[in-house]
C-alpha positions as CSV (number, residue, x, y, z in Angstrom):
1,M,-10.9,-0.8,-33.6
2,A,-9.3,-3.5,-36.8
3,T,-6.6,-3.5,-38.4
4,E,-5.0,-5.0,-41.4
5,S,-3.3,-8.7,-41.5
6,K,-0.2,-9.5,-43.3
7,E,-2.3,-11.7,-45.5
8,E,-4.7,-9.2,-46.3
9,K,-2.4,-6.6,-47.4
10,K,-0.9,-9.5,-49.3
11,Q,-3.8,-9.9,-51.6
12,G,-4.5,-6.0,-52.5
13,K,-6.9,-3.7,-50.6
14,K,-8.3,-3.3,-47.9
15,D,-10.4,-0.5,-46.5
16,G,-10.0,1.0,-50.2
17,V,-6.0,1.7,-50.0
18,P,-4.5,-0.4,-52.7
19,Q,-1.6,-2.6,-51.3
20,T,0.9,-4.8,-53.6
21,Q,3.3,-6.2,-50.6
22,R,3.3,-8.0,-47.1
23,V,3.6,-5.0,-44.5
24,N,6.2,-6.5,-42.1
25,H,4.5,-4.8,-38.3
26,P,2.9,-5.7,-35.2
27,P,-0.5,-5.9,-35.3
28,N,-2.9,-3.0,-34.1
29,L,-0.1,-0.2,-34.6
30,I,-0.8,0.5,-38.6
31,F,-3.8,1.8,-39.9
32,Y,-4.6,3.0,-43.5
33,A,-7.9,5.2,-44.7
34,Q,-8.4,7.2,-47.7
35,S,-8.5,11.4,-47.8
36,N,-10.7,11.4,-50.6
37,E,-13.2,10.1,-48.6
38,V,-13.5,13.0,-45.8
39,N,-13.1,16.8,-46.5
40,R,-9.1,17.8,-45.4
41,I,-8.6,20.4,-43.6
42,D,-5.0,21.1,-43.8
43,T,-5.6,23.8,-45.6
44,K,-7.9,26.0,-44.0
45,D,-8.8,26.3,-40.2
46,D,-11.8,25.5,-38.7
47,Y,-14.4,29.3,-40.1
48,D,-13.0,27.9,-43.7
49,Y,-14.0,24.4,-42.9
50,V,-17.2,25.1,-41.7
51,M,-18.6,27.6,-44.4
52,L,-17.6,24.8,-47.3
53,D,-20.4,24.6,-49.7
54,D,-23.0,21.8,-49.4
55,R,-22.6,20.5,-52.0
56,M,-18.7,19.5,-51.2
57,I,-19.3,17.8,-48.1
58,K,-18.5,14.0,-48.1
59,K,-20.4,11.6,-46.4
60,Q,-19.4,8.5,-44.3
61,S,-21.7,5.8,-43.0
62,M,-22.3,7.9,-39.4
63,E,-24.5,5.6,-37.6
64,G,-25.3,6.7,-34.2
65,F,-23.7,9.9,-34.7
66,D,-26.2,13.0,-34.8
67,D,-27.3,13.6,-38.3
68,Q,-25.6,17.0,-38.4
69,Y,-22.3,15.0,-38.9
70,N,-21.6,14.4,-42.4
71,N,-18.0,12.1,-41.8
72,I,-15.9,11.9,-38.8
73,I,-13.8,15.0,-39.5
74,D,-16.7,17.1,-40.0
75,Y,-17.6,15.3,-36.6
76,I,-14.2,16.4,-34.9
77,V,-13.8,19.9,-36.5
78,K,-17.1,21.0,-35.4
79,I,-17.3,19.4,-31.5
80,T,-14.0,21.4,-31.6
81,R,-15.1,24.6,-32.3
82,Q,-18.1,24.5,-30.8
83,I,-17.5,23.8,-27.4
84,W,-14.0,26.2,-27.7
85,K,-15.0,28.9,-29.6
86,E,-18.6,29.0,-28.8
87,K,-18.2,28.1,-25.0
88,D,-20.8,25.2,-25.7
89,I,-19.3,23.5,-22.7
90,G,-22.8,21.5,-22.2
91,L,-21.8,20.0,-25.6
92,I,-18.8,17.4,-23.7
93,Y,-21.9,15.9,-22.0
94,D,-23.2,14.8,-25.7
95,T,-19.8,14.0,-26.9
96,Y,-17.6,12.5,-24.5
97,S,-18.6,9.4,-22.6
98,T,-19.3,9.8,-19.0
99,G,-16.3,7.4,-18.2
100,V,-13.8,8.9,-21.0
101,T,-10.3,8.6,-20.2
102,I,-7.6,11.5,-20.7
103,H,-4.0,10.9,-20.8
104,K,-1.8,13.9,-20.5
105,G,1.8,13.1,-20.7
106,L,2.1,10.6,-17.4
107,V,-1.0,12.2,-15.8
108,N,-3.9,10.4,-16.7
109,S,-7.8,11.2,-15.5
110,H,-10.9,9.4,-15.4
111,G,-14.3,11.0,-16.3
112,I,-16.3,13.3,-17.7
113,N,-16.4,15.8,-14.9
114,E,-12.3,16.2,-15.4
115,V,-12.8,18.0,-19.0
116,I,-15.9,20.0,-17.9
117,S,-13.2,21.4,-15.3
118,G,-10.1,21.0,-17.6
119,T,-12.8,23.2,-20.4
120,L,-13.5,25.5,-18.0
121,Q,-10.2,26.0,-15.9
122,T,-8.8,26.8,-19.7
123,L,-11.5,29.7,-20.4
124,Q,-11.5,31.4,-17.6
125,A,-7.6,32.1,-18.0
126,F,-7.5,32.2,-21.5
127,P,-11.8,33.6,-22.2
128,D,-10.7,34.3,-26.0
129,R,-9.0,31.1,-26.9
130,K,-9.3,30.3,-30.2
131,G,-8.5,26.8,-31.0
132,L,-7.7,26.6,-34.6
133,G,-7.5,23.5,-36.5
134,W,-5.0,22.6,-39.4
135,S,-5.1,18.8,-40.1
136,V,-7.4,16.0,-38.7
137,V,-6.0,12.6,-39.7
138,W,-8.2,9.6,-39.4
139,S,-9.1,6.1,-39.4
140,G,-11.6,3.2,-38.5
141,N,-15.7,2.9,-39.3
142,D,-19.0,3.7,-37.6
143,R,-19.1,-0.2,-36.5
144,D,-15.7,-0.4,-35.0
145,G,-15.2,2.9,-33.8
146,Y,-13.4,6.1,-35.6
147,F,-10.1,7.3,-34.6
148,T,-8.7,11.1,-35.3
149,S,-5.7,12.8,-34.6
150,H,-6.2,16.6,-34.7
151,R,-3.3,18.9,-34.9
152,G,-4.2,22.4,-33.6
153,R,-3.4,25.8,-32.6
154,S,-4.5,28.5,-30.1
155,V,-4.2,32.1,-30.0
156,A,-5.6,33.5,-26.5
157,T,-5.5,36.7,-23.9
158,N,-4.1,35.8,-20.0
159,A,-7.4,37.8,-18.9
160,G,-7.7,35.6,-16.1
161,D,-6.0,33.6,-13.3
162,S,-5.5,30.0,-12.8
163,L,-3.6,27.6,-12.0
164,Y,-0.4,29.6,-13.5
165,G,-0.8,32.5,-11.3
166,P,-2.0,36.1,-11.8
167,A,-3.9,36.9,-15.2
168,T,-0.9,38.8,-17.3
169,G,-2.4,40.1,-19.9
170,K,-0.1,38.6,-22.4
171,K,-1.1,37.7,-25.6
172,V,0.0,33.4,-26.0
173,M,0.1,31.0,-28.7
174,W,0.2,26.9,-27.9
175,R,0.4,24.6,-29.9
176,T,-1.6,20.9,-29.3
177,T,-2.4,17.7,-31.1
178,A,-5.0,15.3,-29.6
179,D,-5.6,11.8,-30.3
180,C,-9.4,10.3,-29.8
181,L,-11.3,7.0,-30.1
182,I,-14.7,7.7,-31.1
183,H,-17.8,5.1,-30.9
184,G,-21.5,6.1,-31.5
185,N,-21.2,10.1,-31.4
186,K,-18.8,9.7,-28.0
187,I,-15.0,10.3,-27.3
188,Y,-14.2,8.0,-25.0
189,E,-10.3,7.9,-24.8
190,E,-8.1,11.2,-25.4
191,W,-4.4,11.4,-25.4
192,L,-3.3,15.0,-25.2
193,V,-0.1,16.7,-26.1
194,M,0.2,20.2,-25.6
195,D,3.3,22.5,-25.3
196,T,2.9,23.9,-21.7
197,Y,6.7,24.9,-21.7
198,H,6.0,27.0,-24.4
199,L,2.8,28.9,-22.8
200,L,4.6,29.3,-19.5
201,V,8.1,31.2,-21.3
202,Q,5.1,33.6,-23.0
203,L,3.5,33.9,-19.5
204,G,6.8,35.4,-17.9
205,L,6.8,32.4,-15.8
206,D,9.9,30.1,-15.3
207,P,9.1,26.1,-16.8
208,H,11.9,24.9,-14.0
209,E,10.2,26.5,-11.0
210,F,6.6,25.9,-12.2
211,A,7.4,22.5,-12.8
212,K,8.8,21.7,-8.9
213,K,5.3,23.3,-8.0
214,I,3.3,20.6,-9.7
215,A,5.8,17.7,-9.1
216,K,4.5,17.7,-5.5
217,S,0.7,17.9,-6.7
218,T,0.6,15.1,-9.3
219,K,3.1,12.6,-7.8
220,T,-0.1,11.0,-6.7
221,L,-2.1,10.9,-10.2
222,T,0.7,9.7,-12.3
223,P,2.7,6.1,-12.0
224,T,6.5,5.6,-11.0
225,T,9.0,6.1,-13.7
226,R,11.4,3.4,-13.2
227,Y,14.2,2.9,-16.8
228,G,17.2,1.8,-16.1
229,L,19.7,-1.1,-18.1
230,P,17.0,-2.8,-19.4
231,E,16.2,-0.3,-21.6
232,T,20.1,0.8,-22.7
233,A,22.8,-0.9,-24.9
234,E,24.5,-1.7,-21.8
235,T,22.6,-5.1,-21.6
236,G,23.6,-6.3,-24.8
237,L,20.7,-6.0,-26.2
238,P,21.2,-2.6,-29.3
239,P,17.9,-2.0,-31.3
240,K,17.3,-4.3,-34.1
241,L,18.0,-3.0,-37.5
242,Y,14.3,-3.1,-39.3
243,V,14.0,-4.2,-42.5
244,P,11.8,-3.3,-45.2
245,S,9.5,-6.3,-46.7
246,S,10.9,-5.1,-49.9
247,S,12.8,-2.4,-52.0
248,S,9.4,-0.9,-52.9
249,F,8.1,2.3,-51.1
250,E,5.1,1.5,-48.4
251,I,4.4,3.9,-46.3
252,G,3.7,1.8,-42.6
253,E,7.3,0.7,-43.5
254,F,8.7,3.7,-44.4
255,I,7.8,5.1,-40.9
256,L,8.9,2.5,-39.3
257,E,12.2,2.2,-41.0
258,L,12.6,5.9,-40.3
259,V,11.9,5.3,-36.7
260,N,13.9,2.6,-36.6
261,K,16.9,4.4,-37.7
262,I,17.0,8.2,-37.2
263,W,15.6,7.7,-33.3
264,E,16.5,4.2,-31.6
265,R,19.3,3.6,-33.5
266,R,20.6,7.4,-33.7
267,S,21.8,6.9,-37.0
268,I,20.8,10.9,-37.5
269,N,22.8,10.8,-40.8
270,Y,20.0,9.0,-42.4
271,V,18.2,12.3,-42.4
272,K,19.2,12.7,-45.5
273,E,17.6,9.2,-47.1
274,F,14.4,10.1,-45.2
275,Y,13.8,14.2,-45.9
276,K,13.3,16.1,-48.7
277,P,16.4,18.9,-49.1
278,H,14.3,21.3,-47.6
279,A,12.2,19.8,-45.7
280,V,10.6,21.7,-42.5
281,V,9.9,20.9,-39.0
282,H,7.7,22.4,-36.6
283,Y,9.4,21.7,-33.6
284,V,8.1,22.7,-29.7
285,C,8.4,26.3,-28.3
286,N,7.1,27.5,-32.2
287,R,10.3,26.4,-33.7
288,D,11.2,25.9,-37.6
289,L,14.1,23.9,-38.5
290,V,14.7,23.8,-41.6
291,G,17.1,21.4,-43.9
292,Y,19.7,18.8,-43.2
293,S,21.9,20.1,-40.6
294,E,18.8,22.0,-38.4
295,I,16.8,18.4,-38.6
296,Q,20.2,16.4,-37.4
297,G,21.0,19.4,-34.4
298,M,17.6,18.5,-33.4
299,F,17.5,15.2,-33.2
300,I,21.3,15.0,-31.6
301,S,20.1,18.0,-28.7
302,L,16.9,15.6,-27.7
303,F,18.8,11.9,-28.1
304,A,21.9,13.4,-26.1
305,S,19.5,13.9,-23.1
306,V,18.5,10.6,-22.9
307,P,21.2,8.5,-24.9
308,N,20.3,5.3,-24.2
309,A,16.3,5.8,-24.0
310,K,14.3,3.4,-25.9
311,V,11.4,4.5,-28.5
312,V,7.8,3.2,-28.3
313,L,5.5,3.2,-31.2
314,E,1.9,3.2,-29.8
315,R,0.2,3.8,-32.8
316,I,1.0,5.1,-36.9
317,T,-2.4,6.8,-38.9
318,C,-2.4,7.1,-42.8
319,N,-4.3,8.6,-44.9
320,Q,-3.4,8.2,-49.0
321,L,-3.9,11.3,-50.6
322,N,-3.8,11.0,-54.9
323,S,-1.0,8.5,-55.2
324,D,0.6,5.6,-53.4
325,E,3.6,8.2,-52.7
326,E,1.4,11.0,-50.9
327,W,0.3,10.6,-47.3
328,D,-0.2,12.4,-44.5
329,V,0.6,10.7,-41.4
330,A,0.2,10.5,-37.8
331,V,2.2,8.7,-35.1
332,R,1.8,8.6,-31.3
333,W,5.4,7.7,-29.9
334,R,7.2,7.6,-26.3
335,I,10.6,7.7,-25.3
336,Q,11.5,6.5,-21.9
337,G,14.9,6.4,-20.3
338,M,17.1,7.4,-17.8
339,H,17.9,12.0,-17.9
340,E,21.5,10.5,-18.0
341,G,23.3,13.3,-21.0
342,T,23.6,17.0,-21.0
343,G,20.9,18.0,-24.2
344,Y,17.4,19.5,-24.6
345,F,17.0,19.0,-21.2
346,G,19.9,20.5,-19.9
347,A,22.1,19.7,-17.1
348,P,21.1,15.5,-16.5
349,S,19.7,15.2,-13.6
350,G,19.7,11.2,-13.3
351,K,16.2,10.6,-13.1
352,P,13.9,8.2,-15.0
353,I,11.6,10.4,-17.6
354,E,9.1,9.6,-19.9
355,I,8.6,11.8,-22.9
356,A,5.4,11.2,-24.6
357,G,5.0,12.9,-27.9
358,M,3.1,12.8,-31.1
359,N,3.9,13.8,-35.1
360,H,2.0,14.5,-37.9
361,Y,4.2,14.2,-41.1
362,Q,3.8,15.1,-44.9
363,V,5.5,12.7,-46.8
364,R,5.3,13.8,-50.7
365,G,7.3,12.1,-53.7
366,A,7.6,9.1,-51.0
367,K,10.4,11.5,-48.5
368,V,9.2,13.7,-45.7
369,S,8.7,17.6,-46.8
370,E,7.2,18.5,-43.3
371,E,6.6,17.9,-39.8
372,W,5.1,18.9,-36.9
373,M,6.7,17.3,-33.7
374,L,5.4,17.9,-30.3
375,F,5.8,16.8,-26.6
376,D,5.1,18.5,-23.5
377,G,8.9,19.7,-22.5
378,L,6.7,20.6,-18.3
379,D,5.6,17.3,-18.3
380,V,9.2,16.2,-19.0
381,L,10.8,18.7,-15.8
382,R,7.9,18.0,-13.7
383,Q,9.2,14.2,-13.9
384,M,12.9,15.5,-13.3
385,Y,12.0,17.4,-10.4
386,T,9.6,14.5,-8.8
387,E,11.1,12.8,-5.7
388,S,10.6,9.1,-5.7
389,D,10.5,8.5,-2.0
390,G,8.9,10.1,0.7
391,E,5.9,11.7,1.5
392,V,4.2,14.1,-0.7
393,E,4.7,17.5,1.1
394,Q,1.0,19.4,3.2
395,D,1.1,22.1,0.8
396,A,0.7,20.1,-2.5
397,G,-3.1,20.1,-3.0
398,D,-5.6,17.8,-3.5
399,A,-3.4,15.9,-6.1
400,N,-6.5,17.7,-8.2
401,F,-4.6,19.2,-11.8
402,T,-6.7,19.4,-14.6
403,G,-4.1,22.3,-15.8
404,V,-5.5,24.0,-19.3
405,S,-6.3,22.2,-22.4
């Protein structure tokens, strides 16, 4: 999927998005699209969306897609609703590539059969699962391929036995975000982040004990994580200071500078520069953090666990709304380093860990007004309890870990 070059941005306009200056960023990292080309879903759930008046539906070029899909948001919302709410699991064969790759933290699965299996396992455990969609950020076209970042929330009853154990009958809620690459009516790569830690707590389980269990069964499915001195300031290479190309607001540079100053350099005071005074961050475990003090405390707690970690940005997708200072943004990221401090993940384990996450931002008036931050704390605990040497124990299972989606 192509992105804009620096010269294209300097010249003024690309994919309908006005740009007035050069943007200093690595290629294939920041993507732009216009919200008015699709029907936004952030003020509706998926039921409200599918009930839209036909006269309001926006039409995009969707060559290679089934005729029922009017634009890429229409596609992702409709197939998600049809598969999960209507339980049309067979639709997966029509909308996922046979060789699809699914990334879930450090656990990667391949092939459409894994998608079918994971869906069945989830519905077995939570047969009334309702996956409400709350926002989709997008980019691309039908020629090169589309991208979507779909933020949602699942509400369900644990009425069936599962990987987590016997049915509890408890009502639960968990948040998910899924990034998808799509071409010709098929999803061919997906990154899924789910707040499994929060789900386990609601089921009455101990996430640490469960993490020890799955650490055995997933060892052969994940790469060995080895982070140390190269990721730390101990080598004499502290994070560089990002300098925007101009003093004018540009959304891609705004996100790069925010991540550089707050995340990479841990200059937590810059929360006051990038966020509105009463901004809300919807954090993991269904916590809402309001205002500067709570947001700053969250960042300190998170990075205290991995004080010298490296931050890797994988993708920034920006959807412009009504002005140059109003955007919906999706960011996929990884934090890689040693769990060597006491913080969000408890006492230091000394293990190398990777935190894979996704954020959605509402930027209004050139400041963050609302943010949804998601990572899977259970996947981090699993890494903390994974033995780096030795054989996998005999009771670890067959290394098939579809889990819940």
